[in-house]
DRENDOTOR-117816 format. One record per atom (N, C-alpha, C): residue in three letters; x negated, y negated, z negated. Coordinates in steps of 0.02 Angstrom, whole numbers, plus 50000, padded with zeros to 5 digits. Atoms other than C-alpha are relative to their C-alpha. Last residue first. Example, Ala and Ser with C-alpha at 12.3 -4.5 7.8 and 13.67 -1.06 7.14 Angstrom:
2
SER500425005950003 SER493165005349643 SER500394994549963 ALA499555005950000 ALA493855022549610 ALA499554994050000 
//
This chain:
482
UNK500504996750041 UNK473004985549698 UNK499635005150040 UNK500254993949968 UNK474044972649792 UNK499455003049956 UNK499814993950035 UNK474924960649673 UNK499755006450031 UNK499835000550071 UNK474834945949792 UNK500215006749971 UNK500354994950038 UNK473974950149955 UNK500165000049927 UNK500265003050062 UNK474544933550027 UNK499605005049959 UNK500555004549983 UNK474704941050202 UNK499694996949937 UNK500574995949979 UNK475744955650136 UNK499404995550015 UNK500244996450059 UNK476934944350039 UNK499385004150017 UNK500435004450040 UNK477084932550188 UNK499725003449938 UNK500565002549959 UNK477684947150298 UNK499564995249960 UNK500574995350003 UNK478724955950165 UNK499404997250036 UNK500445001950055 UNK479884940950141 UNK499385004449996 UNK500295006649986 UNK480664943350313 UNK499514997949946 UNK500474999249944 UNK480894962050284 UNK499664993350016 UNK500614996850028 UNK481674958450114 UNK499475000850054 UNK500345004950043 UNK482914946050192 UNK499355002949972 UNK500325004949956 UNK483374958150332 UNK499604995049959 UNK500564996749967 UNK483714971850204 UNK499624995250045 UNK500544999650050 UNK484774959950099 UNK499395003450031 UNK500295006750008 UNK485814955650254 UNK499425000149950 UNK500475001049945 UNK486054974150291 UNK499664993249995 UNK499645002049940 UNK486824975950118 UNK499484999350055 UNK500254998749932 UNK486294983349953 UNK500484997550053 UNK499805005749958 UNK486824974649792 UNK499825001150073 UNK499335002550019 UNK486844989349670 UNK500254994650047 UNK499504994849987 UNK485384998149757 UNK500704997349987 UNK499954999149928 UNK484304982349762 UNK500565005050017 UNK499665006049976 UNK484654978449579 UNK500105000550076 UNK499294999150013 UNK484204996449539 UNK500414994050022 UNK499754994849955 UNK482524994249625 UNK500755001149990 UNK499955003049933 UNK482234977649536 UNK500265005150051 UNK499405004149999 UNK482644986049370 UNK500094996550068 UNK499414995749997 UNK481344999749402 UNK500654995950006 UNK500014996649936 UNK479974987149440 UNK500635004250009 UNK499775005049952 UNK480444976749288 UNK500045002950071 UNK499275001050009 UNK480304992349181 UNK500284994950049 UNK499634994549972 UNK478584996449254 UNK500764999149994 UNK500004994050042 UNK477794979549222 UNK500485005250028 UNK499394998950038 UNK477544967449366 UNK499935006349956 UNK499975005150053 UNK475854961149428 UNK500605001149955 UNK500364997750060 UNK475634977549524 UNK499994994949943 UNK500284993350001 UNK476984972549650 UNK499665001649934 UNK500615000050040 UNK477274953649640 UNK499665006849993 UNK499925003850063 UNK479054950849698 UNK499385000349956 UNK500025007249985 UNK478954955749882 UNK500044995749938 UNK500555001549955 UNK478464974049852 UNK499944992550013 UNK500624999950039 UNK479614975549701 UNK499414997850043 UNK500015006150040 UNK481094970149809 UNK499364999549958 UNK499445000550047 UNK480684983949932 UNK499954993449962 UNK500055006150040 UNK479504989150072 UNK500634999549958 UNK500675002549988 UNK479145005650160 UNK499884993649960 UNK500165004649946 UNK480695013350088 UNK499284998050004 UNK500575004350015 UNK481415027549986 UNK499794995950061 UNK500594997849962 UNK483165033850031 UNK499414995449986 UNK500045003249934 UNK484395028749895 UNK499355002350033 UNK499354999249966 UNK484995038549742 UNK500004996550068 UNK500064994749950 UNK483185040949683 UNK500655000850041 UNK500355002949943 UNK483255024049594 UNK499895005150056 UNK499515002449951 UNK484565031949481 UNK499664996850061 UNK499924995149947 UNK483185041749395 UNK500494997750054 UNK500485001349946 UNK482725026249295 UNK500085004850059 UNK499755005649959 UNK484305027149188 UNK499544998550058 UNK499414998249961 UNK483825044549125 UNK500224994450046 UNK499425000050044 UNK482055039849075 UNK500625001150043 UNK499505005349998 UNK480745044949201 UNK500495000749942 UNK500065004250061 UNK479325056449147 UNK500494994150001 UNK499914995750059 UNK479705070549271 UNK500004995949936 UNK499274998950008 UNK479905057249407 UNK500145004249938 UNK499715006150028 UNK478085052049383 UNK500745000949986 UNK500225000550069 UNK477425069749405 UNK500274993749966 UNK499584995650040 UNK478485071549563 UNK499814999649926 UNK500274993250007 UNK477615056449636 UNK500465004249957 UNK500454998350056 UNK478665041249677 UNK499715007050008 UNK499944992950019 UNK479365034749844 UNK499515001949945 UNK500604996449981 UNK479505015549846 UNK500035007349976 UNK500474999050055 UNK481295009549828 UNK499395004150023 UNK499744995550051 UNK482095004949995 UNK499495000749944 UNK499895003450064 UNK481794995250155 UNK500325004849951 UNK500435005950000 UNK481045002450315 UNK500044996449933 UNK499675005649966 UNK481845019050271 UNK499504994350002 UNK500045006550032 UNK481055035650223 UNK500404995050042 UNK500184998650069 UNK481255054250262 UNK499974993549959 UNK499415000650044 UNK482215050050421 UNK499855001649928 UNK499734993350015 UNK480855056750537 UNK500624999849956 UNK499734997349938 UNK480565039150607 UNK500315006949989 UNK499385003649986 UNK480355032350430 UNK500335002950063 UNK499504997450047 UNK479075045750388 UNK500684996750011 UNK499844993249977 UNK478135040850547 UNK500525003249955 UNK499505001049947 UNK478235022550495 UNK500205006750030 UNK499364997750027 UNK477295028950342 UNK500584998450048 UNK499824993449973 UNK475735026750450 UNK500665002849973 UNK499665000249935 UNK475835008150403 UNK500155006950030 UNK499314997550005 UNK475445010350217 UNK500335000850068 UNK500014992850015 UNK473535009050235 UNK500705003049997 UNK500054996349937 UNK473764992250322 UNK500025007549987 UNK499454995149994 UNK474364984950157 UNK500005003850066 UNK499605002249943 UNK473134970350180 UNK500625004450011 UNK499865007150009 UNK472354972650009 UNK500464997450054 UNK499495000850052 UNK472514991450025 UNK500194992749991 UNK499374997449974 UNK471584991850191 UNK500564999249949 UNK499765004949951 UNK470214980550122 UNK500685002350028 UNK499795005950038 UNK469984991549969 UNK500304994750045 UNK499344998750031 UNK469985006950080 UNK500254994149960 UNK499495001249948 UNK468564999650184 UNK500705001049971 UNK500035007249984 UNK467494998250027 UNK500534998450054 UNK500575001849958 UNK468055015649969 UNK500024992550015 UNK499815003649940 UNK469255018049823 UNK499384998050039 UNK499874995249946 UNK468725031449698 UNK500174996650066 UNK500634998149966 UNK467925018649582 UNK500105004950057 UNK500034992749997 UNK469655011149543 UNK499375002150038 UNK500674998449976 UNK469364992849505 UNK499895007550000 UNK500215005049952 UNK471194987549493 UNK499315001650030 UNK500665002250025 UNK471785003549410 UNK499714995450052 UNK500275005649963 UNK473585009349423 UNK499344997749968 UNK500715001350012 UNK474335026049369 UNK499784994350046 UNK500425001049941 UNK476235027349354 UNK499274998849980 UNK500314993849977 UNK477205035249209 UNK499544999250060 UNK499564995249968 UNK477565018949118 UNK499625006050027 UNK499574996650049 UNK476315005249085 UNK500465004850037 UNK499285000949991 UNK474925001249207 UNK500375003449943 UNK499825006950017 UNK473084998349172 UNK500744998750006 UNK499395002449967 UNK472565016749167 UNK500194993149975 UNK500115006949979 UNK470795018649102 UNK500604997050036 UNK500045004250061 UNK471185034449000 UNK499884992750017 UNK499335001550026 UNK471765042549163 UNK499984995649938 UNK499865007250003 UNK470045040749241 UNK500654998249967 UNK500555003450034 UNK469265058049219 UNK500164992649987 UNK499984998350072 UNK470925066549259 UNK499454996449961 UNK499495004150034 UNK470975057149426 UNK500015001449925 UNK500325004650047 UNK469325064649484 UNK500504995949960 UNK500344996050052 UNK470165079749566 UNK499704995549946 UNK499494997150044 UNK471375068249658 UNK499685004249945 UNK499685005050044 UNK469965057649728 UNK500495003149951 UNK499824996350061 UNK468925072049797 UNK500364995549949 UNK499644993949987 UNK468885065049975 UNK500235003749938 UNK500474994749985 UNK468445047149929 UNK500395006750003 UNK500424997650055 UNK469875034849932 UNK499515005350025 UNK500375005750027 UNK470765023950062 UNK499535002049943 UNK500394998250060 UNK471475037650173 UNK499584994049978 UNK500724999949986 UNK472745030250293 UNK499635001549935 UNK500295006750001 UNK474515035150245 UNK499265000650019 UNK500645000749965 UNK475675050050261 UNK499774992849997 UNK500135007049981 UNK477045055150139 UNK499314999650033 UNK500725001649997 UNK477435073750138 UNK499924992950027 UNK500275000949932 UNK479235076650083 UNK499274998049996 UNK500735000749994 UNK480185082549929 UNK499814999150073 UNK500284996349943 UNK482055079349907 UNK499254998750005 UNK500494995050019 UNK482435072949731 UNK499725004150057 UNK499724995150047 UNK484055063549765 UNK499535005849985 UNK499305000750016 UNK483275054549915 UNK500255005849957 UNK499565004449961 UNK481385055749912 UNK500715000149973 UNK499304998450014 UNK480035062749797 UNK500444994950036 UNK499635005150036 UNK478255062549862 UNK500735002249992 UNK499294998550011 UNK477025075749916 UNK500314994549957 UNK499854998650071 UNK475395068149976 UNK500755001349992 UNK499314997650006 UNK474555066650144 UNK500125002149928 UNK499894996950066 UNK473005055950167 UNK500735001949995 UNK499375001050036 UNK472545052150346 UNK500005003649933 UNK499785006949990 UNK470845049650427 UNK500624998649957 UNK499385001049962 UNK470105065650358 UNK500194992750004 UNK499434996850031 UNK468285065750303 UNK500634998750040 UNK499794993849966 UNK466685056550335 UNK500565003549962 UNK499964994850051 UNK466665039150256 UNK500255006550033 UNK500225002250067 UNK466175023450351 UNK500015005549947 UNK500695002549999 UNK466225030050530 UNK499754998649930 UNK500464994649982 UNK467765040950513 UNK499274997849996 UNK500004995350057 UNK468735027350420 UNK499515005650014 UNK500375003050056 UNK468215014450551 UNK499965004749940 UNK500714999849984 UNK468785025750694 UNK499584997249943 UNK500214993050003 UNK470485028550614 UNK499255000650014 UNK500074998350071 UNK470685009850582 UNK499755007149993 UNK500585003750027 UNK470345006050766 UNK499875001949927 UNK500604996949973 UNK471545019650826 UNK499384996749972 UNK500084993450031 UNK472925013650711 UNK499365003350023 UNK500255001150068 UNK472664995650768 UNK499885006749965 UNK500715002249996 UNK472825000950951 UNK499694998849930 UNK500454994449985 UNK474405011150904 UNK499274997850010 UNK500585000050045 UNK475224996050820 UNK499505005650015 UNK500365006349996 UNK476444992350962 UNK499365000049958 UNK500245001449932 UNK476985010350985 UNK499574993850002 UNK500514995049984 UNK477105015050801 UNK499704998850069 UNK500605001250039 UNK478014998850763 UNK499435004850016 UNK500345005849972 UNK479255000850905 UNK499354998549964 UNK500254998149934 UNK479685018550850 UNK499614994250032 UNK500574995550009 UNK479815013150667 UNK499695001950067 UNK500575003850028 UNK480914998150708 UNK499385004349992 UNK500265004349947 UNK482055008350823 UNK499394996049975 UNK500284995949945 UNK482265022350696 UNK499694995650054 UNK500594996150023 UNK482465011050543 UNK499675003650059 UNK500555004850010 UNK483624998550631 UNK499375003749979 UNK500195002349933 UNK484725012750692 UNK499424995249997 UNK500394994649971 UNK484725020250516 UNK499764998250070 UNK500634999650038 UNK485275003550443 UNK499555005550030 UNK500445005449976 UNK486565001350582 UNK499335000049963 UNK500214998249932 UNK487315018450541 UNK499524994750027 UNK500524994950007 UNK487305014050355 UNK499755002350069 UNK500635003150019 UNK488244997850394 UNK499435005149992 UNK500235004949951 UNK489565007350496 UNK499354996749978 UNK500344997249942 UNK489755023050388 UNK499684994650044 UNK499655002849941 UNK490135014950221 UNK499615001950063 UNK499914994549953 UNK489395026650089 UNK500384997750062 UNK499535000849946 UNK488675012949978 UNK500025006250044 UNK500305002249937 UNK487815017949818 UNK500534999650054 UNK500335006550013 UNK488395019149636 UNK499684997350064 UNK500645001049967 UNK489655033049671 UNK499734993049984 UNK500345005550035 UNK491145040749583 UNK499314999250032 UNK500715000349982 UNK492245051349698 UNK499704993849967 UNK500275006650016 UNK493945056249631 UNK499255000250011 UNK500605000250043 UNK494555071749723 UNK499814992749987 UNK500225007050003 UNK496275075049795 UNK499434999649950 UNK500225003050062 UNK496485093549837 UNK499834992650010 UNK499425002750036 UNK497545100649977 UNK499814996649935 UNK499404995949989 UNK496085103150097 UNK500594996749964 UNK500284993449984 UNK494715092650019 UNK500585004850005 UNK499544994449989 UNK495215074150016 UNK499615006350018 UNK500194995649945 UNK494195060149939 UNK500525005650006 UNK499604994049998 UNK494735045349832 UNK499815004050062 UNK499684999049935 UNK493425032349791 UNK500405006549996 UNK499564994149995 UNK492795025349626 UNK500335000250068 UNK499385001649965 UNK491295013549614 UNK500405006550009 UNK499894997249933 UNK490005018249484 UNK500674997850028 UNK500085005549952 UNK489685006249338 UNK500135002650072 UNK500414998549941 UNK490415018949216 UNK499954993850044 UNK500665002950008 UNK491055011949050 UNK499545001550059 UNK500025007249990 UNK492895014449090 UNK499314996949996 UNK500635001550033 UNK492745033349115 UNK499874992550007 UNK500104995650057 UNK494495039549154 UNK499374998549961 UNK500625002450029 UNK494895024349263 UNK499845004249938 UNK500444994650022 UNK496285029449379 UNK499344997049976 UNK500705002250005 UNK497715017149399 UNK499575005649971 UNK500244998850068 UNK499305026549447 UNK499274997849997 UNK500695002150010 UNK500315020949598 UNK499815001249927 UNK500224999750070 UNK501915029549655 UNK499264998049998 UNK500714998650014 UNK502755025149820 UNK499865000049925 UNK500345005850027 UNK504655026049833 UNK499285001949983 UNK500435002749947 UNK505485038849947 UNK499624993949979 UNK499705006249975 UNK506895041549821 UNK499584996950057 UNK499354998449971 UNK506435059849793 UNK500324993850031 UNK500124996249939 UNK504625054549767 UNK500655001650036 UNK500245004749950 UNK505135041249642 UNK499905003550067 UNK499425004249982 UNK506145054149545 UNK499814995050054 UNK499594995949955 UNK504675066149551 UNK500624996150022 UNK500354999949936 UNK503575052349477 UNK500395004150051 UNK499875006449968 UNK504865049849339 UNK499664999550068 UNK499314999949977 UNK504805068449298 UNK500194993550035 UNK499934995549943 UNK502905068249291 UNK500714999850028 UNK499645003449946 UNK502835052749181 UNK500125004550060 UNK499345001950023 UNK502375061649020 UNK500434996950055 UNK499534994449992 UNK500945070449111 UNK500714998349975 UNK499764999649931 UNK500045053749130 UNK500535005450008 UNK499285001049997 UNK499945050848942 UNK500295001150070 UNK499654994550034 UNK498215057648905 UNK500754999650005 UNK500134993549969 UNK497375046449036 UNK500395005849968 UNK500634997550024 UNK498255030848965 UNK499895007050030 UNK500004995050054 UNK499685025249074 UNK499295001749980 UNK500605001950038 UNK500005009949181 UNK499975004549938 UNK500014997450068 UNK501255018149300 UNK499344998349966 UNK500684999450026 UNK501515007549455 UNK500035002149927 UNK500005000250073 UNK503155010149546 UNK499295001349976 UNK500454995650036 UNK503315006149730 UNK500054999149926 UNK500464996749953 UNK504354997949865 UNK499535004949965 UNK500644998150031 UNK505844993349754 UNK499585003750053 UNK500474999149944 UNK507424984249809 UNK499315001249969 UNK500495005349986 UNK508574986949659 UNK499615001650064 UNK499685006549990 UNK510194996749634 UNK499524994450018 UNK499384999749961 UNK509695014949654 UNK500284993150016 UNK500174998349931 UNK507885013249600 UNK500625000150045 UNK500295005949968 UNK508465004249444 UNK499845001450073 UNK499455004749986 UNK509605018749396 UNK499754993850036 UNK499574997449946 UNK508175031249413 UNK500574995350019 UNK500295000649933 UNK506995019649312 UNK500465002950055 UNK499545003649956 UNK508125017549159 UNK499764999950073 UNK499464995349982 UNK507155031249065 UNK500524996750046 UNK500214996249942 UNK505655019549070 UNK500545004850023 UNK500454994550014 UNK506575007948951 UNK499825003850064 UNK499744994450039 UNK507314991148996 UNK499475005249987 UNK499444997049965 UNK506974978749135 UNK500275006249963 UNK499954993050022 UNK505844967149035 UNK500645002950030 UNK499384997950033 UNK505524951449135 UNK499985007449981 UNK499694994349967 UNK503714946949166 UNK500645001949965 UNK499465002049955 UNK503234929349115 UNK500335005650037 UNK500275000749932 UNK501544933949043 UNK500534997950050 UNK500365006449999 UNK502244930548869 UNK499694998750069 UNK499515005149983 UNK503474944648903 UNK499684993050001 UNK499794999249931 UNK502034956948908 UNK500484994550022 UNK500565001949955 UNK501234950448749 UNK500215000550073 UNK500065007350003 UNK502914951148656 UNK499454997650048 UNK499445002749962 UNK503204969048711 UNK499964992350003 UNK500134998649930 UNK501474974248650 UNK500554996850044 UNK500535004649978 UNK501774965448483 UNK499845001050074 UNK499735006849989 UNK503454973848458 UNK499474995350026 UNK499785003450061 UNK502734991348480 UNK500214992950017 UNK500195007150005 UNK502725001048641 UNK500234997249933 UNK500735000649994 UNK502705020048662 UNK499754992949993 UNK500334999250065 UNK504455024648601 UNK499244999550004 UNK499584998450058 UNK505075026548780 UNK499575001349938 UNK499964992850011 UNK503855018548902 UNK500375001549935 UNK500394997750058 UNK504315000148921 UNK500065007649995 UNK499604995550041 UNK504884995049094 UNK499555002749945 UNK500314994050030 UNK504114980149179 UNK500515004049960 UNK499944999950073 UNK504654966649301 UNK499685006449973 UNK499305001550016 UNK504864963049487 UNK500114999749924 UNK499774995850055 UNK502984962049515 UNK500714997949981 UNK499605003650049 UNK502674954649687 UNK500235004849946 UNK499564996450046 UNK501274961849792 UNK500364995149955 UNK499464996949963 UNK500294956049945 UNK500505003849958 UNK500054992750009 UNK498684952849851 UNK500575003750035 UNK500414997049948 UNK498594935149924 UNK499935007649993 UNK499594995949956 UNK500084929249821 UNK499595004050051 UNK499815003349937 UNK498974923149682 UNK500395004750044 UNK500525004749979 UNK498204927049514 UNK500174996450064 UNK499775006950008 UNK499844934649454 UNK499484994950022 UNK499505001549949 UNK499424951849523 UNK500244992849997 UNK500324999649934 UNK497814952649423 UNK500494998350055 UNK500395006149990 UNK498704946549266 UNK499684999950069 UNK499535005549988 UNK499994960549281 UNK499634993450013 UNK499734999249932 UNK498614973449299 UNK500474994350017 UNK500555001849954 UNK497734966949143 UNK500235000550073 UNK500075007350002 UNK499374967249046 UNK499454997750048 UNK499425002949965 UNK499724985149100 UNK499944992450003 UNK500104998949929 UNK497964990349048 UNK500564997050041 UNK500505004949978 UNK498194982448876 UNK499875000750075 UNK500644999950036 UNK499794992548849 UNK499524994850029 UNK500075006450035 UNK501554988348907 UNK499354999849960 UNK500535000450050 UNK501935001749034 UNK499974993249968 UNK499804996050058 UNK502955005149190 UNK499415000249951 UNK500564997950043 UNK502714991249316 UNK500285003849940 UNK499804999650070 UNK503984989649457 UNK499405002549960 UNK500204994650045 UNK503294984149624 UNK500354999349933 UNK499735001250067 UNK503984973749768 UNK499855006249956 UNK499734993950029 UNK502934973649926 UNK500224998549928 UNK500224998050067 UNK502674957250017 UNK500345006549979 UNK500504994649995 UNK502824955150205 UNK499745002249932 UNK500004996549936 UNK503764938750176 UNK499425005050001 UNK499784993150007 UNK504014934149993 UNK500015003950064 UNK499304999549979 UNK503974915450025 UNK500265007249996 UNK499625004250045 UNK502364913649925 UNK500755000450016 UNK499934996550064 UNK501654928550019 UNK500424996049951 UNK499514994749991 UNK502004920450187 UNK500135003849935 UNK499345003349992 UNK501094904850128 UNK500555005250008 UNK499805002750065 UNK499614915150064 UNK500694996850002 UNK499794994350041 UNK499524925450224 UNK500234997649931 UNK499364997749975 UNK499494909250323 UNK500275005949959 UNK499505004850023 UNK498104902150214 UNK500705002250023 UNK499914999050072 UNK497054917650242 UNK500554995549972 UNK499664993650007 UNK497324916550430 UNK500145001449926 UNK499315001149980 UNK496864898050424 UNK500425006449994 UNK499695003750055 UNK495294902050323 UNK500744998550017 UNK499864995450055 UNK494854915450449 UNK500334996549941 UNK499484995349982 UNK495034903350594 UNK500185004749944 UNK499365003650004 UNK494024889450510 UNK500575004850015 UNK499885001650071 UNK492584901550479 UNK500674996549992 UNK499814993850034 UNK492704908650655 UNK500154998849927 UNK499314998149981 UNK492744891250734 UNK500235006349964 UNK499515004950024 UNK491204884850640 UNK500725002450014 UNK500045000350073 UNK490114900250661 UNK500524995349972 UNK499644994350028 UNK490734902650840 UNK499994999749924 UNK499285001149991 UNK490194885150889 UNK500405005649968 UNK499835005550047 UNK488464888050815 UNK500744998550004 UNK499964997350067 UNK488404905050903 UNK500134994649948 UNK499474995150008 UNK488864898251074 UNK500065002149926 UNK499375003750004 UNK487774882651061 UNK500595004849989 UNK499985003650063 UNK486244893251020 UNK500674996349992 UNK499924995150053 UNK486604905351163 UNK500054996549932 UNK499314997649997 UNK486844890851284 UNK500145004949944 UNK499595005450028 UNK485204883051226 UNK500745002150001 UNK500054999450073 UNK484344899751258 UNK500414994649965 UNK500265006050032 UNK484984899351438 UNK500005000949924 UNK499635002050060 UNK485214916651514 UNK499664994149966 UNK499685006549988 UNK484474917351690 UNK500354997349937 UNK500505005450001 UNK483244930951641 UNK500314993150008 UNK499585005849984 UNK484634943251597 UNK499564993749996 UNK500365004749957 UNK483424957751605 UNK500444994350024 UNK499615000449937 UNK484644970451532 UNK499694995250050 UNK499944993249972 UNK483394975251395 UNK500364999950067 UNK500674997849976 UNK482904957051365 UNK500045006850033 UNK500165004149942 UNK484734951551356 UNK499325001950030 UNK499614997449944 UNK485124966151239 UNK499844996150064 UNK500284993549983 UNK483714961051121 UNK500355003050060 UNK500655001249968 UNK484244942751126 UNK499675006650021 UNK499905003049934 UNK486054947551093 UNK499344999050037 UNK499734995049954 UNK485634959350950 UNK500074997350071 UNK500534995249986 UNK484514946450865 UNK500235005450049 UNK500505003549960 UNK485844932950881 UNK499445004950020 UNK499765000149930 UNK487174945150819 UNK499504996550046 UNK500114993449971 UNK486204948650658 UNK500195000150074 UNK500734999049998 UNK486114930050617 UNK499835006850032 UNK500275003749943 UNK487954927950666 UNK499255001050006 UNK499804996749938 UNK488514941750547 UNK499714996650062 UNK500364993649994 UNK487504934950402 UNK500175003550065 UNK500705001749987 UNK488164917250432 UNK499595006450009 UNK500075001649930 UNK489944923950446 UNK499284998350018 UNK499914993949961 UNK489844932350277 UNK499904998750074 UNK500604995950011 UNK489134916550197 UNK500035006550040 UNK500555003049962 UNK490524906050276 UNK499375004349993 UNK499864998749929 UNK491884917650211 UNK499434997450042 UNK500124992949991 UNK491104917250036 UNK500125002050073 UNK500724999049998 UNK490984898250045 UNK499825007350008 UNK500295001949936 UNK492804896950095 UNK499265001450004 UNK500215007049995 UNK493454906449944 UNK499624998650065 UNK500715000450012 UNK494334923349974 UNK499774992850009 UNK500155003950059 UNK496214921149962 UNK499264999649983 UNK499785007049995 UNK496644935150080 UNK499854996349935 UNK499315000850020 UNK495574950750051 UNK500214992750011 UNK499825005550044 UNK493984955050143 UNK500735000349980 UNK499774996450059 UNK493254970750220 UNK500204994949946 UNK499304998149991 UNK493074963450394 UNK500225004849944 UNK499595005949987 UNK491474953550365 UNK500735001650010 UNK499415000150044 UNK490664968750284 UNK500454994050010 UNK500155003550063 UNK488924966250357 UNK500604999349954 UNK500574997050035 UNK489134979750491 UNK499864996649933 UNK499804993550027 UNK490874974350545 UNK499445002849957 UNK499565001550056 UNK490234956550562 UNK500285006349969 UNK500425002150056 UNK488794962950669 UNK500424998349938 UNK500334994150027 UNK489984972450783 UNK499574998349939 UNK499484996150034 UNK491074956850805 UNK499695006349968 UNK499815003450062 UNK489534946050841 UNK500545003849962 UNK500555000250048 UNK488754958050966 UNK500224996949933 UNK500084993350029 UNK490384961751056 UNK499475000149946 UNK499404998550040 UNK490734943151080 UNK499945006849966 UNK500035003850063 UNK488954939451135 UNK500595001649955 UNK500604998150037 UNK488934953451265 UNK499974996449933 UNK499884993350030 UNK490744951051320 UNK499395002249959 UNK499465000650049 UNK490464932351345 UNK500135006749965 UNK500315002250062 UNK488784935751428 UNK500534999149945 UNK500224994150038 UNK489694945951560 UNK499684998149933 UNK499444996550028 UNK490594929551609 UNK499795006449962 UNK500035000150073 UNK488964920051630 UNK500575003949967 UNK500604996450020 UNK488724924251813 UNK499965000749924 UNK499884992949986 UNK490554919451846 UNK499385004249983 UNK499684996750057 UNK490224903051754 UNK500125007450013 UNK499285000449999 UNK488984897551887 UNK500315004149944 UNK499684995849949 UNK487154896451840 UNK500764999449994 UNK499774993550023 UNK486624881851732 UNK500305003950058 UNK499274998850000 UNK485644867651809 UNK500175007149979 UNK499914992850009 UNK483834865251753 UNK500745001649998 UNK500444996749952 UNK483364847851818 UNK500045007649995 UNK499705000449934 UNK484894840551731 UNK499575003150054 UNK499504994849991 UNK484224847251567 UNK500324999850069 UNK500304993749978 UNK482654836651581 UNK500505005550012 UNK500455000349941 UNK483234821851480 UNK499705006850016 UNK500614996350018 UNK484664826251361 UNK499545000050061 UNK500305003150060 UNK486114813751367 UNK499325003149982 UNK499995007349994 UNK486854816851540 UNK499664996549942 UNK500495002549951 UNK486294835051539 UNK499994992450007 UNK500665001650026 UNK487274837651375 UNK499504997550053 UNK500035005550049 UNK489064836251438 UNK499284998149982 UNK499755006549979 UNK489134846051602 UNK499884994449949 UNK499985001249928 UNK488284863051603 UNK500164992750017 UNK500654998949967 UNK487674865051423 UNK500034998050074 UNK500525004450028 UNK489184857051338 UNK499355000650039 UNK499845007049982 UNK490474865151453 UNK499464995249975 UNK500135000949928 UNK489644882251438 UNK500124992850021 UNK500734999949989 UNK489544881151248 UNK499834998950074 UNK500305006150028 UNK491374875651233 UNK499254999850014 UNK499795005749959 UNK492034889151351 UNK499654993649977 UNK500314999249934 UNK491014902651263 UNK500174994050045 UNK500715001950007 UNK491504896151091 UNK499645000550067 UNK500025007350002 UNK493344897151141 UNK499284997549995 UNK499805002549934 UNK493164915351191 UNK499964992450004 UNK500544998449953 UNK492174919551033 UNK500164997350070 UNK500555004850013 UNK493434910350922 UNK499425001250048 UNK499805006449971 UNK494864920251003 UNK499444994849991 UNK500004999049927 UNK493954936450963 UNK500194993650036 UNK500705000549978 UNK493594930050788 UNK499945001050075 UNK500215007150006 UNK495454926750759 UNK499284999150025 UNK499685003649945 UNK495894944050825 UNK499814992750000 UNK500344997849938 UNK494624951850707 UNK500294996350060 UNK500665003350000 UNK495314941350562 UNK499615001950063 UNK499905006949977 UNK497084946850608 UNK499344996150001 UNK499854999549929 UNK496504964850593 UNK500114993150029 UNK500644999649964 UNK495714960150427 UNK500105001050074 UNK500365006450003 UNK497374954050357 UNK499365000250041 UNK499635004649956 UNK498304969550415 UNK499644993250003 UNK500174998049932 UNK496954980350334 UNK500354995550050 UNK500665002749984 UNK497124970650172 UNK499815001750072 UNK499935007349998 UNK499004974150169 UNK499334996850019 UNK499655001649937 UNK498734992450213 UNK500054992550008 UNK500494999449946 UNK497444994150073 UNK500314998150067 UNK500435005850004 UNK498694987349946 UNK499495000150057 UNK499585006150000 UNK500005000050000 UNK499574993750000 
//
């Protein structure tokens, strides 16, 4: 019921953005072809191709921006969202769409495409799409105030949960629901509970046993049972009555109120399963994340192959032994894989570790030593510049790692994790992360773990792009590299 209302709203947002893309195309073409050349010296010497040549660009830019908005969650909104949140969502979508459009234009060899036209298109779209969504949201609010397209619910319950639900529905008409009133569960509400409910302005419609009669004489789309987990079975007969009347039944499910995990409903044959998760399982953004990982890793391995060859030769010349160092690491949910990197230590480094453990400079289960005698001269330079980590692009290409994610730990470190720290294994490990761009070895272990959990709890494609952008100056500065 509530999901259907939000889905209707987001469908209108997609239609609004489609209209904004078409209007932005016309506006950008008119500005670049006719308006700006008179005021911008030099543009008149570079006339724009005819609009028929640019028509495919409309579909390219429009598809890119709508797909990007899907990926960043721009169409998972509710009516009534504040303007700055709508604008922020559109900015992320437009930023991704610009990159997609330029990449597609290069692949399709659209050499005639004007960069100024592209800039004008996306700037126009950013303004028009934001205004359009706000107008759609405003329209839904006005219709809701008039009761149009609204669902009418009865609330059964008078406990703290019922009051919280009532307050949520009273915040505004954008939720698509009108509460007709509440029914008190038989002998389950005291005078104080009833007084608190009526103070919210909800009319009392009698006892829960009156529900069958109410369903016969009132317009009711659904009944919401605000029941404690141990009381749900008391409402079975009333739920059957609603079912017989063709009225929807809603029961809030929060059996573990202290969990931070998000709750989803899954289906397995005839079973309904509650799914608690702390990570995103949305297919579209995860698909784009994997697409970015695979394409970025493949491009990186190809473009950096001359550097790889040079580093390999230097390692062979300066210290005989293998070029690459392979080590078992722990990945997603404890999966083991062989991480590959350029060798920066002497060949017997792992055997000598026991001799140096008492000199560990890091807290927690990790080992860090700034002047580690096992590191070669070339290895110190490779570590400082983070070049030694680049072969992990191969692990990214294989799907064992991601470009962005918590750094993969050793199994011996995971064995010493506290329970709350193990949650960092719930996301695929990455080449770079918040810890990498926030100081690396300068941070204590707990801060490192909290940054990883902060990334997991707030993950989005926009956050990945931001971390990738911050990684470049962080690597060049060498801050925190050990």
